[in-house]
N, CA, C and O atoms as CSV, one atom per row, in Angstrom:
chain,resi,resn,atom,element,x,y,z
A,1,MET,N,N,0.805,-1.418,-0.236
A,1,MET,CA,C,0.046,0.060,-0.012
A,1,MET,C,C,0.976,1.377,0.079
A,1,MET,O,O,0.826,2.378,-0.621
A,2,LEU,N,N,1.833,1.217,0.939
A,2,LEU,CA,C,2.822,2.524,1.049
A,2,LEU,C,C,3.455,2.452,-0.620
A,2,LEU,O,O,3.508,3.475,-1.303
A,3,LEU,N,N,3.803,1.425,-1.018
A,3,LEU,CA,C,4.522,1.639,-2.323
A,3,LEU,C,C,3.824,2.138,-3.388
A,3,LEU,O,O,4.271,2.828,-4.304
A,4,LEU,N,N,2.417,1.657,-3.177
A,4,LEU,CA,C,1.167,2.241,-4.422
A,4,LEU,C,C,1.119,3.835,-4.291
A,4,LEU,O,O,1.153,4.701,-5.165
A,5,ALA,N,N,1.036,3.916,-3.042
A,5,ALA,CA,C,0.957,5.693,-2.720
A,5,ALA,C,C,2.039,6.282,-2.830
A,5,ALA,O,O,1.856,7.482,-3.031
A,6,LEU,N,N,3.573,5.864,-2.776
A,6,LEU,CA,C,4.736,6.574,-3.433
A,6,LEU,C,C,4.661,6.778,-4.884
A,6,LEU,O,O,4.854,7.863,-5.433
A,7,LEU,N,N,4.340,5.564,-5.537
A,7,LEU,CA,C,4.259,5.643,-6.994
A,7,LEU,C,C,3.028,6.820,-7.311
A,7,LEU,O,O,3.271,7.720,-8.115
A,8,VAL,N,N,1.912,6.751,-6.731
A,8,VAL,CA,C,0.935,7.766,-7.432
A,8,VAL,C,C,1.796,9.267,-7.071
A,8,VAL,O,O,1.946,10.128,-7.939
A,9,LEU,N,N,2.249,9.399,-5.856
A,9,LEU,CA,C,2.992,10.622,-5.738
A,9,LEU,C,C,4.056,11.002,-6.690
A,9,LEU,O,O,4.302,12.118,-7.148
A,10,TYR,N,N,4.688,9.782,-6.922
A,10,TYR,CA,C,5.986,10.193,-8.076
A,10,TYR,C,C,5.400,10.759,-9.497
A,10,TYR,O,O,5.808,11.729,-10.135
A,11,MET,N,N,4.311,9.860,-9.811
A,11,MET,CA,C,4.025,9.775,-11.230
A,11,MET,C,C,3.711,11.693,-11.652
A,11,MET,O,O,4.335,12.259,-12.549
A,12,PRO,N,N,2.866,12.248,-10.962
A,12,PRO,CA,C,2.623,13.799,-11.024
A,12,PRO,C,C,3.719,14.727,-11.049
A,12,PRO,O,O,3.702,15.735,-11.755
A,13,MET,N,N,4.676,14.411,-10.291
A,13,MET,CA,C,6.055,15.146,-9.973
A,13,MET,C,C,6.887,14.768,-11.141
A,13,MET,O,O,7.727,15.628,-11.408
A,14,SER,N,N,6.893,13.661,-11.962
A,14,SER,CA,C,7.733,13.814,-13.043
A,14,SER,C,C,7.723,14.490,-14.284
A,14,SER,O,O,8.535,14.350,-15.199
A,15,ASP,N,N,6.688,15.273,-14.239
A,15,ASP,CA,C,6.401,16.486,-15.359
A,15,ASP,C,C,6.515,17.612,-14.912
A,15,ASP,O,O,6.628,18.566,-15.682
A,16,ALA,N,N,6.513,17.784,-13.433
A,16,ALA,CA,C,6.448,19.076,-12.842
A,16,ALA,C,C,7.440,19.978,-13.140
A,16,ALA,O,O,8.653,19.778,-13.067
A,17,ALA,N,N,6.652,21.365,-13.609
A,17,ALA,CA,C,7.604,22.265,-14.284
A,17,ALA,C,C,7.690,23.367,-12.940
A,17,ALA,O,O,6.847,23.511,-12.056
A,18,ILE,N,N,8.911,24.034,-13.095
A,18,ILE,CA,C,9.153,25.253,-12.010
A,18,ILE,C,C,9.607,26.415,-12.939
A,18,ILE,O,O,9.973,26.451,-14.114
A,19,GLY,N,N,9.399,27.616,-11.691
A,19,GLY,CA,C,10.444,28.659,-12.238
A,19,GLY,C,C,9.443,29.415,-13.576
A,19,GLY,O,O,8.491,28.936,-14.192
A,20,PRO,N,N,10.076,30.695,-13.690
A,20,PRO,CA,C,9.698,31.440,-15.004
A,20,PRO,C,C,9.603,30.656,-16.252
A,20,PRO,O,O,10.235,29.601,-16.303
A,21,LYS,N,N,8.966,30.994,-17.167
A,21,LYS,CA,C,8.823,30.236,-18.467
A,21,LYS,C,C,9.838,30.781,-19.233
A,21,LYS,O,O,10.082,31.987,-19.270
A,22,ILE,N,N,10.463,29.886,-19.875
A,22,ILE,CA,C,11.394,30.009,-20.809
A,22,ILE,C,C,11.243,30.233,-22.305
A,22,ILE,O,O,10.813,29.240,-22.892
A,23,HIS,N,N,11.494,31.307,-23.076
A,23,HIS,CA,C,11.466,31.390,-24.257
A,23,HIS,C,C,12.382,31.034,-25.426
A,23,HIS,O,O,13.396,31.691,-25.663
A,24,VAL,N,N,12.030,30.049,-26.105
A,24,VAL,CA,C,13.349,30.161,-27.309
A,24,VAL,C,C,12.474,30.586,-28.662
A,24,VAL,O,O,11.297,30.296,-28.874
A,25,ASN,N,N,13.260,31.259,-29.416
A,25,ASN,CA,C,13.078,31.567,-30.443
A,25,ASN,C,C,13.869,30.870,-31.693
A,25,ASN,O,O,15.065,30.890,-31.401
A,26,ILE,N,N,13.709,30.374,-32.733
A,26,ILE,CA,C,14.393,29.982,-33.859
A,26,ILE,C,C,14.220,30.630,-35.158
A,26,ILE,O,O,13.149,30.652,-35.763
A,27,TYR,N,N,15.329,31.168,-35.574
A,27,TYR,CA,C,15.089,32.375,-36.921
A,27,TYR,C,C,15.871,31.503,-38.089
A,27,TYR,O,O,16.900,30.854,-37.902
A,28,ASN,N,N,15.278,31.611,-39.118
A,28,ASN,CA,C,15.995,31.015,-40.265
A,28,ASN,C,C,16.689,32.478,-40.840
A,28,ASN,O,O,16.208,33.576,-41.119
A,29,LYS,N,N,18.066,31.912,-40.865
A,29,LYS,CA,C,18.934,32.929,-41.063
A,29,LYS,C,C,20.012,32.179,-42.232
A,29,LYS,O,O,21.166,32.603,-42.299
A,30,LEU,N,N,19.540,31.003,-43.174
A,30,LEU,CA,C,20.143,30.498,-43.962
A,30,LEU,C,C,20.581,31.171,-45.602
A,30,LEU,O,O,21.212,30.661,-46.527
A,31,GLY,N,N,20.058,32.257,-45.482
A,31,GLY,CA,C,20.451,33.122,-46.932
A,31,GLY,C,C,19.931,32.468,-48.250
A,31,GLY,O,O,19.304,31.411,-48.315
A,32,ASN,N,N,20.228,33.124,-49.101
A,32,ASN,CA,C,19.812,32.735,-50.131
A,32,ASN,C,C,18.239,32.206,-50.406
A,32,ASN,O,O,17.928,31.239,-51.102
A,33,GLY,N,N,17.361,33.072,-49.696
A,33,GLY,CA,C,15.996,32.542,-49.922
A,33,GLY,C,C,15.395,31.355,-49.451
A,33,GLY,O,O,14.196,31.080,-49.482
A,34,LEU,N,N,16.436,30.594,-48.958
A,34,LEU,CA,C,16.361,28.883,-48.627
A,34,LEU,C,C,15.079,28.705,-47.559
A,34,LEU,O,O,15.009,29.529,-46.647
A,35,ASP,N,N,14.316,27.913,-47.625
A,35,ASP,CA,C,13.216,27.609,-46.492
A,35,ASP,C,C,13.907,26.723,-45.468
A,35,ASP,O,O,14.915,26.100,-45.801
A,36,LEU,N,N,13.414,26.637,-44.243
A,36,LEU,CA,C,13.770,26.046,-43.312
A,36,LEU,C,C,12.557,25.365,-42.882
A,36,LEU,O,O,11.462,25.869,-42.630
A,37,THR,N,N,12.938,24.067,-42.832
A,37,THR,CA,C,11.983,23.074,-41.952
A,37,THR,C,C,12.398,22.851,-40.467
A,37,THR,O,O,13.418,22.205,-40.224
A,38,VAL,N,N,11.756,23.285,-39.631
A,38,VAL,CA,C,11.977,22.917,-38.267
A,38,VAL,C,C,11.087,21.833,-37.963
A,38,VAL,O,O,10.063,21.674,-38.627
A,39,HIS,N,N,11.514,20.780,-36.645
A,39,HIS,CA,C,10.983,19.995,-35.975
A,39,HIS,C,C,11.613,19.692,-34.871
A,39,HIS,O,O,12.687,19.091,-34.880
A,40,CYS,N,N,10.957,20.112,-33.705
A,40,CYS,CA,C,11.040,20.126,-32.855
A,40,CYS,C,C,10.579,19.171,-31.536
A,40,CYS,O,O,9.362,19.125,-31.356
A,41,LYS,N,N,11.270,18.542,-30.766
A,41,LYS,CA,C,10.481,17.729,-29.569
A,41,LYS,C,C,11.090,17.487,-27.928
A,41,LYS,O,O,12.300,17.495,-27.699
A,42,SER,N,N,10.325,17.330,-27.135
A,42,SER,CA,C,11.168,17.096,-25.854
A,42,SER,C,C,10.536,15.663,-25.492
A,42,SER,O,O,9.836,15.023,-26.276
A,43,LYS,N,N,10.865,15.270,-24.256
A,43,LYS,CA,C,10.400,13.984,-23.875
A,43,LYS,C,C,8.962,13.867,-23.984
A,43,LYS,O,O,8.516,12.748,-24.240
A,44,ASN,N,N,8.191,14.801,-23.838
A,44,ASN,CA,C,6.856,14.584,-23.735
A,44,ASN,C,C,6.004,15.474,-24.692
A,44,ASN,O,O,4.775,15.408,-24.677
A,45,ASP,N,N,6.636,16.242,-25.457
A,45,ASP,CA,C,6.141,17.092,-26.417
A,45,ASP,C,C,6.666,17.014,-27.851
A,45,ASP,O,O,7.878,17.033,-28.062
A,46,ASP,N,N,5.744,16.924,-28.870
A,46,ASP,CA,C,6.112,16.980,-30.278
A,46,ASP,C,C,5.815,18.219,-30.712
A,46,ASP,O,O,4.593,18.337,-30.805
A,47,LEU,N,N,6.579,19.498,-31.114
A,47,LEU,CA,C,5.688,20.539,-31.679
A,47,LEU,C,C,5.479,20.462,-33.272
A,47,LEU,O,O,5.281,21.525,-33.859
A,48,GLY,N,N,5.513,19.235,-34.020
A,48,GLY,CA,C,5.416,19.491,-35.037
A,48,GLY,C,C,6.386,19.909,-36.273
A,48,GLY,O,O,7.501,20.363,-36.012
A,49,GLU,N,N,5.974,19.760,-37.575
A,49,GLU,CA,C,7.110,20.475,-38.486
A,49,GLU,C,C,6.579,21.619,-38.859
A,49,GLU,O,O,5.415,21.606,-39.259
A,50,HIS,N,N,7.220,22.694,-38.815
A,50,HIS,CA,C,7.144,23.969,-39.452
A,50,HIS,C,C,8.415,24.898,-40.637
A,50,HIS,O,O,9.643,24.985,-40.622
A,51,VAL,N,N,7.554,25.342,-41.370
A,51,VAL,CA,C,8.394,25.854,-42.403
A,51,VAL,C,C,8.625,27.196,-42.478
A,51,VAL,O,O,7.713,27.968,-42.774
A,52,LEU,N,N,9.961,27.646,-42.198
A,52,LEU,CA,C,10.083,29.090,-42.050
A,52,LEU,C,C,10.702,29.910,-43.063
A,52,LEU,O,O,11.896,29.670,-43.242
A,53,SER,N,N,10.303,30.612,-43.610
A,53,SER,CA,C,10.612,31.508,-45.189
A,53,SER,C,C,11.854,32.131,-44.332
A,53,SER,O,O,11.935,32.090,-43.105
A,54,GLN,N,N,12.985,32.827,-45.389
A,54,GLN,CA,C,13.872,33.660,-44.640
A,54,GLN,C,C,13.475,34.688,-43.737
A,54,GLN,O,O,12.586,35.509,-43.960
A,55,ASP,N,N,14.400,34.582,-42.374
A,55,ASP,CA,C,14.114,35.561,-41.360
A,55,ASP,C,C,12.895,35.321,-40.312
A,55,ASP,O,O,12.688,35.944,-39.270
A,56,GLU,N,N,12.139,34.245,-40.871
A,56,GLU,CA,C,11.343,34.078,-39.880
A,56,GLU,C,C,11.562,33.356,-38.688
A,56,GLU,O,O,12.634,32.782,-38.493
A,57,SER,N,N,10.481,33.333,-37.742
A,57,SER,CA,C,10.882,32.390,-36.770
A,57,SER,C,C,10.166,31.663,-36.040
A,57,SER,O,O,8.978,31.913,-36.241
A,58,PHE,N,N,10.368,30.673,-35.087
A,58,PHE,CA,C,9.446,29.701,-34.656
A,58,PHE,C,C,9.689,29.907,-33.026
A,58,PHE,O,O,10.856,29.960,-32.639
A,59,PRO,N,N,8.676,30.016,-32.126
A,59,PRO,CA,C,8.832,30.097,-30.843
A,59,PRO,C,C,8.661,29.202,-30.081
A,59,PRO,O,O,7.618,28.584,-30.296
A,60,ILE,N,N,9.218,28.873,-29.304
A,60,ILE,CA,C,8.968,27.579,-28.115
A,60,ILE,C,C,8.951,28.110,-27.019
A,60,ILE,O,O,9.829,28.940,-26.780
A,61,ASN,N,N,7.972,27.808,-26.031
A,61,ASN,CA,C,7.712,28.455,-24.706
A,61,ASN,C,C,7.240,27.274,-23.678
A,61,ASN,O,O,6.274,26.546,-23.905
A,62,PHE,N,N,8.027,27.194,-22.565
A,62,PHE,CA,C,7.674,26.201,-21.583
A,62,PHE,C,C,8.421,26.285,-20.268
A,62,PHE,O,O,9.448,26.964,-20.275
A,63,ARG,N,N,8.095,25.757,-19.260
A,63,ARG,CA,C,9.051,25.643,-17.841
A,63,ARG,C,C,10.296,24.580,-17.953
A,63,ARG,O,O,10.313,23.606,-18.706
A,64,ARG,N,N,11.102,24.882,-17.249
A,64,ARG,CA,C,12.020,23.500,-16.743
A,64,ARG,C,C,11.331,22.926,-15.893
A,64,ARG,O,O,10.507,23.474,-15.160
A,65,ASN,N,N,11.638,21.659,-15.922
A,65,ASN,CA,C,11.156,20.542,-15.005
A,65,ASN,C,C,11.877,20.403,-13.688
A,65,ASN,O,O,13.016,20.857,-13.587
A,66,VAL,N,N,11.467,19.989,-12.985
A,66,VAL,CA,C,12.153,19.928,-11.523
A,66,VAL,C,C,13.226,19.200,-11.272
A,66,VAL,O,O,13.803,19.289,-10.189
A,67,PHE,N,N,13.713,18.219,-12.443
A,67,PHE,CA,C,14.657,17.548,-12.017
A,67,PHE,C,C,15.913,18.078,-13.053
A,67,PHE,O,O,16.879,17.327,-13.189
A,68,GLY,N,N,15.887,19.261,-13.711
A,68,GLY,CA,C,17.186,19.753,-14.113
A,68,GLY,C,C,17.313,19.385,-15.262
A,68,GLY,O,O,18.392,19.737,-15.739
A,69,ASN,N,N,16.602,18.756,-16.009
A,69,ASN,CA,C,16.955,18.136,-17.101
A,69,ASN,C,C,16.377,18.311,-18.504
A,69,ASN,O,O,16.550,17.518,-19.430
A,70,THR,N,N,15.639,19.492,-18.554
A,70,THR,CA,C,14.767,19.927,-19.312
A,70,THR,C,C,15.686,19.764,-20.690
A,70,THR,O,O,16.875,20.077,-20.630
A,71,LEU,N,N,14.947,19.123,-22.300
A,71,LEU,CA,C,15.669,19.184,-23.329
A,71,LEU,C,C,14.867,19.172,-24.321
A,71,LEU,O,O,13.923,18.387,-24.416
A,72,PHE,N,N,15.242,20.271,-25.377
A,72,PHE,CA,C,14.161,20.197,-26.300
A,72,PHE,C,C,15.322,20.073,-27.577
A,72,PHE,O,O,16.359,20.733,-27.510
A,73,TYR,N,N,15.069,19.251,-28.630
A,73,TYR,CA,C,15.862,18.916,-29.593
A,73,TYR,C,C,14.935,19.104,-31.035
A,73,TYR,O,O,13.728,19.043,-31.267
A,74,CYS,N,N,16.077,19.350,-31.821
A,74,CYS,CA,C,15.114,19.681,-33.145
A,74,CYS,C,C,16.302,19.228,-34.315
A,74,CYS,O,O,17.532,19.187,-34.275
A,75,SER,N,N,15.361,18.935,-35.291
A,75,SER,CA,C,16.017,18.776,-36.796
A,75,SER,C,C,15.653,19.580,-37.604
A,75,SER,O,O,14.457,19.866,-37.668
A,76,PHE,N,N,16.697,20.235,-38.542
A,76,PHE,CA,C,16.676,21.100,-39.497
A,76,PHE,C,C,16.881,20.674,-40.664
A,76,PHE,O,O,17.819,19.905,-40.873
A,77,LYS,N,N,15.864,21.177,-41.884
A,77,LYS,CA,C,16.383,20.769,-43.087
A,77,LYS,C,C,16.144,21.614,-44.084
A,77,LYS,O,O,15.087,22.242,-44.152
A,78,TRP,N,N,17.047,21.711,-44.910
A,78,TRP,CA,C,16.985,22.199,-46.377
A,78,TRP,C,C,18.009,21.929,-47.111
A,78,TRP,O,O,19.124,21.631,-46.683
A,79,ASN,N,N,17.681,22.019,-48.248
A,79,ASN,CA,C,18.299,21.458,-49.684
A,79,ASN,C,C,18.261,19.866,-49.713
A,79,ASN,O,O,18.940,19.245,-50.530
A,80,GLY,N,N,17.563,19.330,-48.930
A,80,GLY,CA,C,17.621,18.125,-49.016
A,80,GLY,C,C,18.522,17.346,-47.536
A,80,GLY,O,O,18.450,16.144,-47.280
A,81,LYS,N,N,19.164,18.156,-46.884
A,81,LYS,CA,C,19.947,17.703,-45.945
A,81,LYS,C,C,19.346,17.767,-44.615
A,81,LYS,O,O,18.514,18.673,-44.579
A,82,VAL,N,N,19.466,17.109,-43.460
A,82,VAL,CA,C,18.670,17.005,-42.445
A,82,VAL,C,C,20.211,17.224,-41.223
A,82,VAL,O,O,21.227,16.534,-41.145
A,83,HIS,N,N,19.831,18.354,-40.490
A,83,HIS,CA,C,20.747,18.561,-39.260
A,83,HIS,C,C,20.252,18.531,-38.137
A,83,HIS,O,O,19.133,19.041,-38.078
A,84,ARG,N,N,20.727,18.055,-37.043
A,84,ARG,CA,C,20.138,18.012,-35.446
A,84,ARG,C,C,20.870,18.870,-34.678
A,84,ARG,O,O,22.063,19.075,-34.902
A,85,PHE,N,N,20.223,19.423,-33.733
A,85,PHE,CA,C,20.844,19.984,-32.552
A,85,PHE,C,C,19.817,20.380,-31.581
A,85,PHE,O,O,18.691,20.778,-31.879
A,86,ASP,N,N,20.310,20.236,-30.352
A,86,ASP,CA,C,19.635,20.417,-29.192
A,86,ASP,C,C,19.234,21.677,-28.912
A,86,ASP,O,O,20.174,22.285,-28.399
A,87,ILE,N,N,18.278,22.334,-29.014
A,87,ILE,CA,C,17.932,23.802,-29.008
A,87,ILE,C,C,18.161,24.381,-27.750
A,87,ILE,O,O,18.817,25.409,-27.577
A,88,TYR,N,N,17.624,23.725,-26.880
A,88,TYR,CA,C,17.558,24.020,-25.369
A,88,TYR,C,C,17.758,22.859,-24.208
A,88,TYR,O,O,16.866,22.083,-23.866
A,89,ASP,N,N,18.986,22.885,-23.715
A,89,ASP,CA,C,19.352,21.782,-22.840
A,89,ASP,C,C,19.736,22.557,-21.357
A,89,ASP,O,O,20.641,23.376,-21.193
A,90,GLN,N,N,18.885,22.107,-20.448
A,90,GLN,CA,C,18.890,22.858,-19.226
A,90,GLN,C,C,20.316,22.927,-18.664
A,90,GLN,O,O,20.619,23.972,-18.088
A,91,SER,N,N,21.260,21.922,-18.758
A,91,SER,CA,C,22.434,21.833,-18.320
A,91,SER,C,C,23.448,22.861,-18.933
A,91,SER,O,O,24.332,23.484,-18.344
A,92,ARG,N,N,23.074,22.888,-20.378
A,92,ARG,CA,C,23.987,23.805,-21.007
A,92,ARG,C,C,23.416,25.522,-20.964
A,92,ARG,O,O,24.085,26.551,-20.864
A,93,ASP,N,N,22.458,25.403,-21.040
A,93,ASP,CA,C,21.706,26.747,-21.583
A,93,ASP,C,C,21.150,27.359,-20.091
A,93,ASP,O,O,20.696,26.626,-19.212
A,94,SER,N,N,21.271,28.863,-19.968
A,94,SER,CA,C,20.876,29.537,-18.670
A,94,SER,C,C,20.136,30.983,-18.899
A,94,SER,O,O,19.983,31.892,-18.083
A,95,CYS,N,N,19.841,30.926,-19.886
A,95,CYS,CA,C,19.095,31.928,-20.830
A,95,CYS,C,C,17.565,31.692,-20.550
A,95,CYS,O,O,17.084,30.571,-20.714
A,96,HIS,N,N,16.728,32.859,-20.085
A,96,HIS,CA,C,15.422,32.659,-20.177
A,96,HIS,C,C,14.581,33.000,-21.637
A,96,HIS,O,O,13.507,32.482,-21.940
A,97,ASP,N,N,15.269,33.912,-22.393
A,97,ASP,CA,C,14.823,34.352,-23.504
A,97,ASP,C,C,16.055,34.222,-24.662
A,97,ASP,O,O,16.846,35.028,-25.152
A,98,CYS,N,N,15.827,32.954,-24.815
A,98,CYS,CA,C,16.919,32.146,-26.129
A,98,CYS,C,C,16.393,32.515,-27.368
A,98,CYS,O,O,15.308,32.160,-27.829
A,99,LYS,N,N,17.555,33.538,-28.085
A,99,LYS,CA,C,17.444,33.432,-29.473
A,99,LYS,C,C,18.537,32.416,-30.335
A,99,LYS,O,O,19.707,32.357,-29.959
A,100,TRP,N,N,18.151,31.774,-31.292
A,100,TRP,CA,C,18.936,30.988,-31.944
A,100,TRP,C,C,18.912,31.284,-33.488
A,100,TRP,O,O,17.799,31.237,-34.013
A,101,ILE,N,N,19.676,31.494,-34.053
A,101,ILE,CA,C,19.860,31.466,-35.807
A,101,ILE,C,C,20.440,30.439,-36.272
A,101,ILE,O,O,21.453,29.966,-35.758
A,102,ILE,N,N,19.901,29.995,-37.243
A,102,ILE,CA,C,19.892,28.563,-37.923
A,102,ILE,C,C,20.897,29.152,-39.074
A,102,ILE,O,O,20.343,29.761,-39.989
A,103,LEU,N,N,22.226,29.036,-39.111
A,103,LEU,CA,C,23.013,29.454,-40.387
A,103,LEU,C,C,23.413,27.974,-41.116
A,103,LEU,O,O,23.387,26.938,-40.451
A,104,GLN,N,N,23.705,27.979,-42.240
A,104,GLN,CA,C,24.121,26.749,-42.966
A,104,GLN,C,C,25.112,25.817,-42.236
A,104,GLN,O,O,25.067,24.594,-42.107
A,105,ASP,N,N,26.077,26.768,-41.762
A,105,ASP,CA,C,27.408,26.069,-41.039
A,105,ASP,C,C,27.020,25.518,-39.569
A,105,ASP,O,O,27.563,24.485,-39.180
A,106,ASN,N,N,26.074,26.201,-38.733
A,106,ASN,CA,C,26.150,25.818,-37.549
A,106,ASN,C,C,24.925,26.652,-37.001
A,106,ASN,O,O,24.633,27.656,-37.651
A,107,PRO,N,N,24.158,26.349,-35.855
A,107,PRO,CA,C,23.195,27.129,-34.887
A,107,PRO,C,C,24.101,27.882,-33.952
A,107,PRO,O,O,25.123,27.427,-33.437
A,108,CYS,N,N,23.489,29.375,-33.757
A,108,CYS,CA,C,24.286,30.347,-33.027
A,108,CYS,C,C,23.117,31.020,-32.277
A,108,CYS,O,O,22.036,31.438,-32.690
A,109,LEU,N,N,23.851,30.985,-30.637
A,109,LEU,CA,C,22.968,31.805,-30.010
A,109,LEU,C,C,23.382,33.214,-30.205
A,109,LEU,O,O,24.548,33.572,-30.371
A,110,VAL,N,N,22.122,34.155,-30.167
A,110,VAL,CA,C,22.609,35.689,-30.070
A,110,VAL,C,C,21.807,36.307,-28.710
A,110,VAL,O,O,21.132,35.741,-27.850
A,111,ASP,N,N,22.154,37.599,-28.890
A,111,ASP,CA,C,21.734,38.197,-28.061
A,111,ASP,C,C,20.353,39.271,-28.517
A,111,ASP,O,O,19.868,39.200,-29.646
A,112,ASN,N,N,19.890,40.134,-27.583
A,112,ASN,CA,C,18.639,40.808,-28.256
A,112,ASN,C,C,19.216,41.874,-29.823
A,112,ASN,O,O,18.535,42.361,-30.725
A,113,SER,N,N,20.054,41.892,-29.687
A,113,SER,CA,C,20.596,42.827,-30.795
A,113,SER,C,C,21.214,42.073,-32.087
A,113,SER,O,O,21.751,42.519,-33.101
A,114,PHE,N,N,20.934,40.774,-31.663
A,114,PHE,CA,C,21.205,39.630,-32.691
A,114,PHE,C,C,22.834,39.746,-33.268
A,114,PHE,O,O,23.243,39.633,-34.424
A,115,SER,N,N,23.587,40.015,-32.001
A,115,SER,CA,C,25.218,39.694,-31.984
A,115,SER,C,C,25.287,38.425,-31.310
A,115,SER,O,O,24.797,38.095,-30.230
A,116,ILE,N,N,26.129,37.625,-32.310
A,116,ILE,CA,C,26.603,36.442,-31.980
A,116,ILE,C,C,26.996,36.132,-30.551
A,116,ILE,O,O,27.986,36.741,-30.146
A,117,VAL,N,N,26.420,35.320,-29.736
A,117,VAL,CA,C,27.140,34.977,-28.134
A,117,VAL,C,C,28.113,33.785,-28.544
A,117,VAL,O,O,29.315,33.790,-28.277
A,118,GLY,N,N,27.500,32.830,-29.178
A,118,GLY,CA,C,28.258,31.828,-29.347
A,118,GLY,C,C,27.713,30.551,-30.295
A,118,GLY,O,O,26.492,30.465,-30.428
A,119,CYS,N,N,28.431,29.712,-30.855
A,119,CYS,CA,C,27.765,28.901,-32.097
A,119,CYS,C,C,28.289,27.837,-31.601
A,119,CYS,O,O,29.313,27.809,-30.919
A,120,HIS,N,N,27.454,26.682,-31.994
A,120,HIS,CA,C,27.482,25.051,-31.744
A,120,HIS,C,C,27.630,24.322,-33.078
A,120,HIS,O,O,27.129,24.863,-34.063
A,121,GLN,N,N,28.237,23.203,-33.214
A,121,GLN,CA,C,28.370,22.380,-34.381
A,121,GLN,C,C,26.773,21.568,-34.112
A,121,GLN,O,O,26.243,21.445,-33.008
A,122,TYR,N,N,26.178,21.048,-35.506
A,122,TYR,CA,C,25.123,20.101,-35.615
A,122,TYR,C,C,25.590,18.819,-35.304
A,122,TYR,O,O,26.714,18.366,-35.519
A,123,HIS,N,N,24.524,18.213,-34.720
A,123,HIS,CA,C,24.947,16.608,-34.691
A,123,HIS,C,C,24.983,15.522,-35.604
A,123,HIS,O,O,25.369,14.414,-35.232
């Protein structure tokens, strides 16, 4: 009986969220008028495919989970090639308003004035 009670208490907490909302925006900065197909997921959510024209953005809004392991990963497709990147990894990212520009060479985190803060490699 005690084990069942603990299991019932644990289940709702497994997806519990804490703190302020996190805002992630993904911008198509591929250039050359290329469309970008974005498909992002987390453990619990599939945000579906979205096609972004040049300079368009796709927003993701969520709260971090209580276990400190919130992760959103995305695939990016253009010119028939697919690239993957963890667009938000709680162990890596401390921003609450994260802006990512998707370039052909790599994804880059930018500040509010769109100056590059840091770039990463696709997986």
